[in-house]
C-alpha positions, 0 to 999 in steps of 0.5 A, a space after each residue: 217489881 215489870 212487876 211489874 213488870 210484876 216482880 215479887 222482889 224489891 230490887 236493891 237500890 243500886 245493884 240494878 240501877 243503871 243511870 247515873 247523872 251523866 247518863 241522865 244528861 245524855 238522855 236529855 240531850 238525845 230527847 232534845 235533839 229529837 223533839 226540840 224540847 225537854 220532854 220525857 226520856 226515851 230509854 226503858 228504865 235506865 233514864 230515871 234519876 235515883 233520888 230525884 225529888 217530886 217537888 223543887 225541894 231536894 228533900 222530898 224523897 226519903 229513904 228510911 234505914 232499919 231504925 226508921 231514921 231518914 238517910 241522906 239521899 242526895 247524889 253527886 252531880 257531874 258536869 260531863 255531857 255526852 251524846 246518845 252514841 256514847 250512852 249506847 257505848 256505855 251500855 255495850 257491857 249490859 246483858 242481852 236476852 241470850 245471856 239469860 236463856 231467852 232464845 225462843 218464840 212461839 209464833 210464826 209471823 215475821 217480826 218488826 221493830 218498834 220502840 218500847 217505853 219511848 215515853 213512860 206514859 206509853 206504858 200504863 198498868 192497872 191492877 186487877 183486884 182479887 174480885 177481878 175488877 180493874 182498879 181505876 182512879 175516877 173519883 176524888 171525893 172523900 167519904 163522909 162518916 154517918 153521924 147524927 148531930 143534934 146539938 151544938 156541943 156535938 157539932 163542936 166536938 166533931 169539928 175539934 176531932 176533924 181539925 186534929 185528925 186532918 192537922 195533927 200538929 194543931 190543937 183546938 179550943 173553944 172560946 167565948 167572944 162577944 157572946 159567940 163560941 169560936 173554935 180556935 186552932 193553934 200550933 202545938 209545941 214539939 215534934 211529938 204532936 206533929 208525928 202522932 195523929 190523935 188516935 182517940 178521934 177515930 170513930 168506932 163505926 169507921 173501918 181502921 184502914 183507909 183504902 185508896 187508889 194510887 195513880 203514880 207516874 215514873 215512880 216505883 211503889 216503894 218510892 211512892 210509899 216513902 214519899 207519902 209516909 214522909 208527907 204524912 209523918 208516919 212510918 212506911 210500914 202502916 201502908 199495905 198493897 197487893 203488888 209492886 208496880 213498874 217505875 218507868 210507867 203510869 200505874 194505878 193500884 190499890 193501897 191501904 193505910 192504917 188510921 189515916 183519914 181520907 181527908 188527910 190523904 186527899 190533901 196530898 193531891 194539892 202538894 205532890 206531883 206525879 201522884 194522885 190519890 182517890 177512890 177512898 173507902 174505909 175497911 177493916 182489913 189491910 191488903 196482902 202481897 199476892 192477893 191481886 189477880 193480875 194486871 191490865 196493860 195499855 202499851 204503845 209501841 212507837 215507830 213500828 215498821 211492821 205492815 198491817 198484815 204483820 201486826 194482825 198476825 202478831 196480835 192474833 198469835 198473841 191472843 190465840 197462842 200466847 208467849 213464853 213465860 220467861 222471866 224478863 230482863 229486869 230480873 237479872 240486873 243491868 250491870 256487867 255483873 248479873 244478879 244471878 251470878 251473885 245468887 249462884 255464889 250464895 248457893 255455892 256458899 262461896 262468900 268471898 265471891 259474893 263480896 267480890 261480885 257485889 263490890 268489884 269495879 265493873 265496866 258499863 253505865 253506873 252512877 259516878 259515886 259507885 264507880 269511886 266506891 268500887 275503885 276505893 274498895 279495889 285499892 284498899 279493901 277497907 270497907 270504911 274508906 269505900 263507904 265514905 265514897 257513898 252519899 247514899 248508904 242504903 244501896 246494897 253496896 253501902 249496906 254490905 260495906 257497913 256490915 263488913 265494917 261491923 263484922 270484919 272481912 272474915 265474917 262475910 255471912 253476917 255482913 251480908 245479913 245486914 242487907 234486907 232479907 228481900 234483897 238478899 233473896 232476890 239474888 237466889 231467885 234470880 239464879 232460879 229464874 236463870 235456870 228456868 229460862 234456859 230449861 224452858 228454851 231447851 224444852 221448846 227446842 226439844 219437844 215443840 209446842 205440844 204436851 209430851 210424856 214426862 212433862 209436868 202438869 198441876 192437879 190441885 196444886 200438886 205437880 204430876 207427870 203426864 203418862 203416855 196414855 194421857 198425852 192427848 188430854 193436855 196442851 202446851 198451855 197446861 205444862 209447867 216447869 219447876 224452879 229448882 229446889 228441894 220440894 219440886 219434881 222434874 220432868 221425866 224426859 231429857 229436860 229433867 237430865 238437863 236441869 241436873 247437868 246445868 246445876 252440876 256445871 255450877 257445882 250444885 247438887 239438884 238433890 240437895 238444895 237445902 243450904 247451911 243457912 236456912 234463908 238460902 234454902 230453895 224449896 222451888 216452885 212451878 211456873 206455866 211455860 206458856 201464858 195466853 193473855 186475856 182481854 187482848 185488843 189493839 189498833 195501829 195509829 198514825 202520828 207526827 209528833 213524838 211528844 204527843 200522848 196517843 191515849 188518855 190516862 185516868 187522870 186525863 179523863 178526871 181532868 176532862 181532857 179531850 181524847 188526843 186527835 190522831 192523824 189519819 196519815 202521819 210520819 210515824 206509826 204506833 201499835 197501841 195494845 191492851 192485855 191482862 196478865 196474871 201476877 209474876 208475868 212479864 209484859 215485856 215478854 209478851 211485847 217481845 213475842 209481838 215484835 220478835 226483838 230483844 227487849 234488853 236495855 242494851 238492844 233498845 238503847 241501840 235501836 233508839 240511838 239508830 233512830 235518832 241519827 
């Protein structure tokens, strides 16, 4: 959700979150030791503080429960501090690429090192709409409704409506004072007036949905919508969007919201940090998930060690050949219990193991309150007692414990069902991705980068096998591989058998992927094995100060900031690269092909720690 990395699922709040407050402090220390100031942290994904408010008020971030009520989102603090080495030590239990089947490369250049997302502003994502246009924030102006105003009464009516639309908590009235008419605004009593904007003030000529471009820093899409909905005093479900975007990044995407004026949205620019809203327009339709054409990435890899020749070879290969379309590390979680293991237990109908995998203590980096919750669960197997250890009840662990309290330990299926559907399905999709990664690695090892008889290609959306006589009509860029399910076919060569064997080793029958519980039946899908990015551009830049940005964002340009002045010679070199990818494709996997380095948090943490010494 790199979603973006472009992921189609929404991660559970805690199962995939690595950083607890202790880790955050360690990252701050590591950054200060490097730069002498409190700048952005230096590790991909793991350095965000869950629930950290946008403003000074701790209640700016909210999480809504299924009834739409606000839940407590504060975290326990810890006084313990550490150093980068101890953080790397905590991450030693994390996954690496080898663990999830990511083993092959398609290019022949020699790899080199570089640091990914040293600053979140080194990773910028612009959505590509269904019309093929890249979304940019380049206009803060508010559209004006076309209305003909003749007499003063009409003018006053429009002013009344405008005030009530912009400020739902205010009432207005017209008063005569000294022979002049004044419009007086005053506070309405009660929460109801604050919560319900005046629907009758919406002009019929105006589209019901306000579309806008959301520019956000260091927040994922759902967190951003929760914040916007809180400040607007509306429910999050009136917002729609085409895809979720990275948290540790600057992202620009289109959002639509039902019957909220551009004026009210623009007003948020004055009171929210880390967000900007602009490019407003009114339309008659919401946005739908998956409607986007893809995403355009601007990425800076800092402190690269590659020679100019190596960089040129790597980027030419990325443009001409592409990269293996692996599911990136975000798909599998970051704790010592990968999400695909939970997915496998669900498919095996082994519900005791599902419960155990989600709730049991595990080594590695986790939030302090989760550690206490797991310890309580291991000691007592009392869901109510374990739940009391959680200040944030909306995490997967909290939801499961709440379900176990309600339905009992003998009805785990119903207890698990309390978790939102998308989060439950994320586990089995993770297992599918795990199988797919392993099978694609095996396919490339066995047959290389050419089409062979028995491979699969799509014709009009239907998968067909390549016959021997037609092999020369196809290239590796045409080949697809299936995600296992009941509605797909498999390659007619060794890899088809390998699918069957891998599932059988997990006590699953490839010919029966329907589950007793319909939600967990897998239909399967097809995915291209090689992706060739579009609009690939790059340059190598020199810099001395790790804190300085190396390019301007949309917001920098809107605010009139001059482009950064880059050193002709500097202590460090960075590779700035741009490329466009289709949906559900992981930019980190493209970057992995360039560097030929493991992109896991575990390995990147070790790399950053080494550089700090």
